[in-house]
N, C-alpha and C positions, 0 to 999 in steps of 0.2 A: 504494500500500500504506500510505503514511503516513496517509491518510484512514481506511482500514479499521482501522488500529491505534488512531487517535484515537477512532473510534466505539466500538470494543471496550472502551476504558477507561471509557466512559460506560454502554454498554448490555450489556457482556459479550460473550463470543464467541457464546453462544447467541442473543443479541439481534441480532447482526450478520447482515444478510441482503443478498442481491444488490439487493433493492429499496431498502433504506435507504442502501446504499453508492451506488447509482446516483443517488438523490435528492441526496445530499451532494455528489456530483461533477458534478451537473447533466448526467447522461448518461442514455441509455435503458437499461432493464433488459437488453435484448438485447446492448447494447454491453458491459456489465459481465459478463453471463452467458457471453459468448464466451471469457472468460479462465478460467472455473472450471466444472468438470463437476458439482460438488456443493457443498453447504454445507460439508461437511468439507474439501473442497479450498480453499474460501475461508478457512476457519479456519486450516488449516495454512499457507497463504500469508501470512496475517496474522501468525501466530506467527513465521514466517521473517523477515518484514519488521520486526517488533518487535525481533527478535534482532539484525538488521543495525544498526538504529538504536541499540540499547543498546550494542552493541560499539563503534560509532563515538563515542558520547557518554560512555561510562563505562569500558569495558575498555581500549580502545586508549590513551586519555590516561593511565590509571593505569599501564599497562605501560611508558609512555615515561619514567616517573620512575626514579630510582635504585633498584637492587634492594632487595628485602625490605621493611623497615619503611616506607620512603618510598612504595613502591608500594602497600602496604596502606592507608596514610593517604590516598594519592591515589585509591585505589579507593573508599573510603568518601566522600571529598569529592566525587568525580565523580558518584557516585550521588545525593548530596544536591543537587548543582548541577543534575543532570538534572531533579530535582523542582522546584527553585527556578525554572528556566527555563520551567517548565510546558510541557515538550516535548509532553505529552499532557494533555488536560483532566481526566482521571480519575486522574492520578498514574502510578505505575509500572505499566506494562502487565502485567508478570509477577507482581507482587504480587496484582493483582486476579484474573487468570485462574487462578492457582494454586489459589485458594480456590474459584472457580467450577467449574473442571474437575477438581479433585482427586478427586471421587467418581465421575467418569464414565469408565469404562474406554474405551480405544481409542487411536488414533494421536495425537489432539490432546493428551490427557493425557500420553502418553509423551513427546511433543516438549517439553511444558512441564516435565515432570520432568527431562528431559535438560538443559534450560537451567538449571534450578535446581541440578542436580548439578554442572554446569560452573562456575556462579558460586560455590557453596560450596566446590567443589574448588580453585578459584583462591584463595579466601580462605585455605583450609587450607594450601595450598602456600606462600603468602606468609608466613603465621604460622610455619610450620616453618622456612622460610628465614631469617626474622628471628631465631628462636631460635638456629639454627645459627651465625649471624653475630654472636651476642652482643648483638643489638639489643633483645631481649626476654629476661626471666629464663629460665634454663635449666630451671627447674622448672615453667614455664608449660605448661598442658595444651592442646595445639593444637586438639583436638576441642571442648573447652569454649569456648575463645576464638573459634573459628570460629562456633560456635552463638551466642555473645553478640553478635558483630559483625553477623552476618546478622540476628539478631533486632532489633538496634538500628536498622538501616537500614529494616527492614520496619515497625517501630513508628513511625519518623519519617515514613514514607510515609503510614501510617494517620492519624496526628495531623494531618499537613499537608493531606491530602485532606479530612478531616472538618471542619477548622476554617479552612483556607486561611490559617493563621497561620505566618509564617516563623520565629517563635520556636521552633517544634518542631524545625526544621532546625538552628537555632543551638544548641539544647540537645543535639541528637544529636551535633553536631560536638564540643561541649565534653565530653560523656560519652565519646565515642570516643577523643579525645586523652588524657583522664585515664586511661582504661583501658589505653591503649597507652604511657603514660608519655611523651607527646610534649607539649612546650610549645606554647602557642597563639600 
């Protein structure tokens, strides 16, 4: 599945096929086809694989940090580190496929939307928790800050993928820490 996710970051989920996956894996088409009944099954399995990788590389390490603000910073840092490691050649899988599949109704779009909802829900939860713990100002708007942080990491992904310039990730870290009032 890692190879399917990597290919999808370059060719999109619509560009992903049993044929190009078989070629990338140096397998026969029938060997790959045996695992998937349809292109949609391949796409859904790829989304599931990407989610498992994202959870292991971004979500799980962030949740291992101290509660609230430290977890929020760790989440943003882990996302940027995920990009910096070049886990996938096309950057964040979910950033790319959200735009690609966002206008196409069906189960693949629903799965991607569910992932995005889970990620923004986690950011929102951590923001609210940090406010309640007094780690962020009490008048902070949780919805607005969630939108800002999610937008920041997506913008960092776009800049990094387009220019392959690590300075975009450094800038994103700086802006995030300044916005959260966390020293560098």
